[in-house]
C-alpha positions in Angstrom: 0.0 0.0 0.0 1.2 3.5 -0.8 1.5 5.7 2.3 0.0 9.1 2.0 2.3 12.1 2.7 1.7 15.8 3.2 1.5 17.5 -0.2 0.7 21.0 1.1 0.3 22.8 4.5 -2.4 25.4 5.0 -1.8 27.5 8.1 -5.0 28.7 9.7 -5.5 32.5 9.8 -7.2 34.6 12.4 -10.5 36.1 11.1 -14.1 36.7 12.2 -17.5 35.8 10.9 -21.1 36.1 11.8 -21.6 39.1 14.0 -17.9 39.2 15.0 -17.1 35.7 16.3 -13.3 35.3 16.4 -12.1 32.1 14.7 -9.2 30.6 12.7 -9.8 29.6 9.1 -7.6 27.0 7.3 -9.4 25.7 4.3 -11.5 28.4 2.6 -9.1 31.3 2.9 -9.2 31.5 -0.9 -10.3 29.5 -4.0 -6.8 27.9 -3.9 -7.1 26.6 -0.3 -9.8 24.0 -0.8 -9.6 20.2 -0.8 -12.4 19.0 -3.1 -15.1 18.5 -1.9 -14.2 20.3 1.3 -14.7 24.1 0.9 -13.9 25.5 4.3 -12.8 24.6 7.9 -13.1 27.1 10.8 -12.0 26.5 14.3 -13.5 28.7 17.1 -11.9 28.5 20.5 -12.1 31.1 23.3 -12.9 31.5 27.0 -13.6 35.2 26.5 -17.3 35.7 25.9 -16.6 38.9 23.9 -15.1 36.6 21.3 -18.3 34.5 20.7 -21.4 36.1 22.3 -22.5 37.9 19.2 -22.9 34.5 17.5 -24.2 34.0 13.9 -27.5 35.8 13.5 -29.9 34.8 10.6 -28.0 34.2 7.4 -28.7 32.2 4.1 -27.0 29.2 2.5 -27.4 27.4 -0.8 -25.5 24.6 -2.6 -23.5 22.8 0.1 -23.6 21.2 3.6 -22.4 22.6 6.9 -21.1 20.3 9.7 -20.7 21.9 13.1 -18.8 19.9 15.7 -18.8 21.2 19.2 -15.9 20.2 21.4 -17.1 22.3 24.3 -19.9 24.8 24.7 -23.6 25.2 23.9 -25.2 26.8 20.8 -28.8 26.9 19.6 -29.7 26.8 15.9 -33.1 27.9 14.4 -34.2 28.3 10.8 -37.0 29.7 8.7 -38.8 26.3 8.6 -39.3 26.4 12.4 -36.5 23.8 13.1 -34.8 24.4 16.5 -32.0 22.3 18.1 -29.3 22.5 20.7 -25.7 21.8 19.9 -23.9 20.8 23.1 -20.4 19.6 24.0 -19.4 16.6 21.9 -22.4 16.9 19.5 -22.7 17.5 15.8 -25.2 19.3 13.6 -25.1 18.1 10.0 -27.1 20.5 7.8 -27.8 20.2 4.1 -28.6 23.7 2.8 -29.6 22.4 -0.6 -31.7 25.0 -2.5 -31.9 27.3 0.4 -32.0 27.8 4.2 -32.0 30.9 6.4 -30.8 30.0 9.9 -29.1 31.3 13.0 -26.5 29.8 15.4 -26.4 31.6 18.7 -24.4 30.9 21.9 -26.5 29.7 24.9 -23.8 30.6 27.4 -22.4 33.9 28.6 -19.2 32.5 30.2 -16.8 29.6 29.9 -15.1 28.0 26.9 -16.6 27.7 23.5 -14.6 25.4 21.2 -15.5 23.6 18.0 -15.3 23.5 14.2 -17.5 24.3 11.2 -16.8 22.4 8.0 -18.4 23.1 4.6 -18.8 20.2 2.2 -19.7 20.9 -1.4 -22.7 19.2 -3.1 -22.6 17.9 -6.7 -24.5 20.0 -9.2 -27.3 17.5 -9.4 -27.9 17.8 -5.6 -27.5 21.6 -5.1 -31.2 22.4 -5.4 -32.6 19.6 -3.2 -34.7 20.4 -0.1 -32.8 21.5 3.0 -32.5 19.1 5.9 -30.9 18.7 9.3 -29.4 16.0 11.4 -28.7 16.7 15.1 -26.3 14.1 16.5 -25.8 13.9 20.3 -22.4 13.1 21.7 -23.5 9.8 23.1 -24.6 8.7 19.6 -21.2 9.1 18.1 -19.0 6.0 18.2 -15.8 6.3 20.2 -13.1 3.6 20.4 -9.8 3.2 22.3 -6.8 2.8 19.9 -4.0 0.3 20.3 -1.7 3.0 21.6 -4.1 4.3 24.2 -5.5 7.2 22.2 -9.1 7.7 21.1 -10.9 7.8 17.8 -14.4 9.4 17.5 -15.9 8.5 14.2 -18.4 11.2 13.2 -18.9 10.1 9.6 -17.9 7.2 7.3 -16.0 4.0 8.0 -12.6 4.1 9.6 -10.5 1.1 8.6 -7.9 0.3 11.3 -5.4 -2.6 11.1 -7.5 -4.7 13.4 -11.1 -3.5 12.9 -13.4 -1.2 11.0 -15.4 1.5 12.9 -18.7 2.8 11.6 -19.5 6.4 12.2 -22.7 8.2 13.1 -23.3 9.3 9.5 -22.9 7.0 6.5 -23.1 7.4 2.8 -23.9 10.7 1.2 -23.0 12.1 -2.2 -19.3 12.2 -1.4 -19.0 9.4 1.2 -17.2 11.6 3.7 -14.9 10.3 6.5 -14.8 12.6 9.5 -12.8 11.4 12.6 -11.6 13.2 15.7 -8.4 11.7 17.0 -6.7 12.1 20.4 -3.2 10.6 20.5 -0.9 10.1 23.5 2.8 11.4 23.3 4.6 9.4 20.6 1.6 7.4 19.7 1.2 6.2 16.1 -2.1 6.1 14.3 -2.4 3.8 11.3 -5.4 3.5 9.0 -6.4 2.8 5.4 -8.1 5.4 3.2 -10.0 4.8 -0.1 -7.6 5.5 -2.9 -10.1 7.7 -4.7 -10.7 9.9 -1.7 -9.0 13.3 -1.2 -8.3 14.3 2.3 -6.5 16.4 4.9 -5.7 16.5 8.6 -6.1 19.5 10.9 -4.1 19.7 14.1 -5.9 21.5 16.9 -3.7 20.4 19.9 -0.1 19.4 20.1 1.8 18.4 17.0 2.2 15.4 14.7 4.4 14.1 11.9 3.5 12.4 8.7 6.6 10.9 7.2 9.2 13.6 7.2 6.6 16.4 7.6 5.8 18.0 11.0 2.6 19.9 11.7 1.7 21.9 14.7 -1.6 23.1 16.1 -3.5 25.4 13.7 -2.3 23.8 10.5 -4.1 21.8 7.9 -2.0 19.2 6.1 -3.3 18.2 2.7 -2.8 14.5 2.0 -1.2 13.1 -1.2 -2.7 10.1 -3.0 -2.4 6.6 -1.5 -4.2 3.9 0.4 -2.7 4.2 3.9 -2.0 6.9 6.4 0.5 6.8 9.3 0.5 9.7 11.8 2.8 10.0 14.8 2.0 12.3 17.7 4.7 14.6 19.1 6.0 14.8 22.7 2.9 16.3 24.2 0.4 14.2 22.2 -2.0 15.6 19.7 -5.7 16.3 18.9 -6.5 16.3 15.2 -9.3 15.9 12.7 -9.0 13.5 9.8 -11.2 14.2 6.8 -11.5 12.5 3.5 -14.1 12.2 0.7 -14.7 11.4 -2.9 -13.9 14.6 -5.0 -16.7 16.0 -7.1 -14.5 17.6 -9.8 -16.9 20.2 -10.9 -16.5 24.0 -11.3 -17.0 26.0 -8.1 -18.3 29.5 -8.0 -18.7 30.9 -4.5 -20.2 34.2 -3.3 -20.2 34.3 0.5 -22.8 31.7 1.7 -23.8 30.6 -1.8 -21.7 27.9 -3.6 -22.8 26.9 -7.1 -21.3 25.9 -10.4 -21.7 29.0 -12.5 -21.9 32.8 -12.1 -25.4 32.7 -13.5 -26.5 30.4 -10.7 -24.9 32.7 -8.1 -26.9 35.6 -9.5 -30.0 33.5 -9.4 -29.3 32.7 -5.7 -28.9 36.3 -4.9 -32.1 37.2 -6.6 -34.0 34.4 -4.9 -32.7 35.5 -1.5 -33.6 39.2 -2.1 -37.1 38.2 -3.3 -37.7 35.5 -0.7 -37.8 32.7 -3.2 -34.6 31.1 -1.7 -36.7 29.6 1.1 -40.0 28.9 -0.8 
């Protein structure tokens, strides 16, 4: 089996979104910092309420999926369809925006740590205009397993193929068959898995540091993976927390304007007109 290596490193940059929530963005800084079909990855992490209290008031989306994973904290999401759900520590909200959704994501705490990630996954052209849908996944419903070296793997989506077993995540299938795993590794621990050869992927380090072959990555860096069928990650001297993401690429044109991701400029103009006229959500 061919071992995957790091083909590119994308350092996360400090930015803000919503009504001023401070975060770090790795994928999605520009059109050149994507890993098809992954469009964007944001990490938010602060114990200062001023960094997150303003939240993400009502805003639209079309043409992709958002996956919000909360490591610590509590947010409430509501949308124009009347859906309402709590996102608490360890939980995930998987939203398919499809043809259109207007929703908000607001903190339900005024103190303490809020930490998590939001991932954007593109939809194929044939699926961009399907009806919007949600899946709220509680922490206790996400499979977690102890690794051979004492670390932990939390499988949010897909099937994780380890040397001695295959773990099935909370979300399976989908248009791009995504794999989404949260890994916690002890100092010096090695993590070994197989990945579908046709999938593109990356790792994002949020605690500690790791090495993949001769490449070292510290916290706040996304490492884009080369082709291959296997991945070997070694944690540094203080251990590591990282996300592993892989999926089947769509290989279609991408035209993005803020919260709208389509295939042509004309489709973006149509999305803007639909939002302004109220047709986005009808």
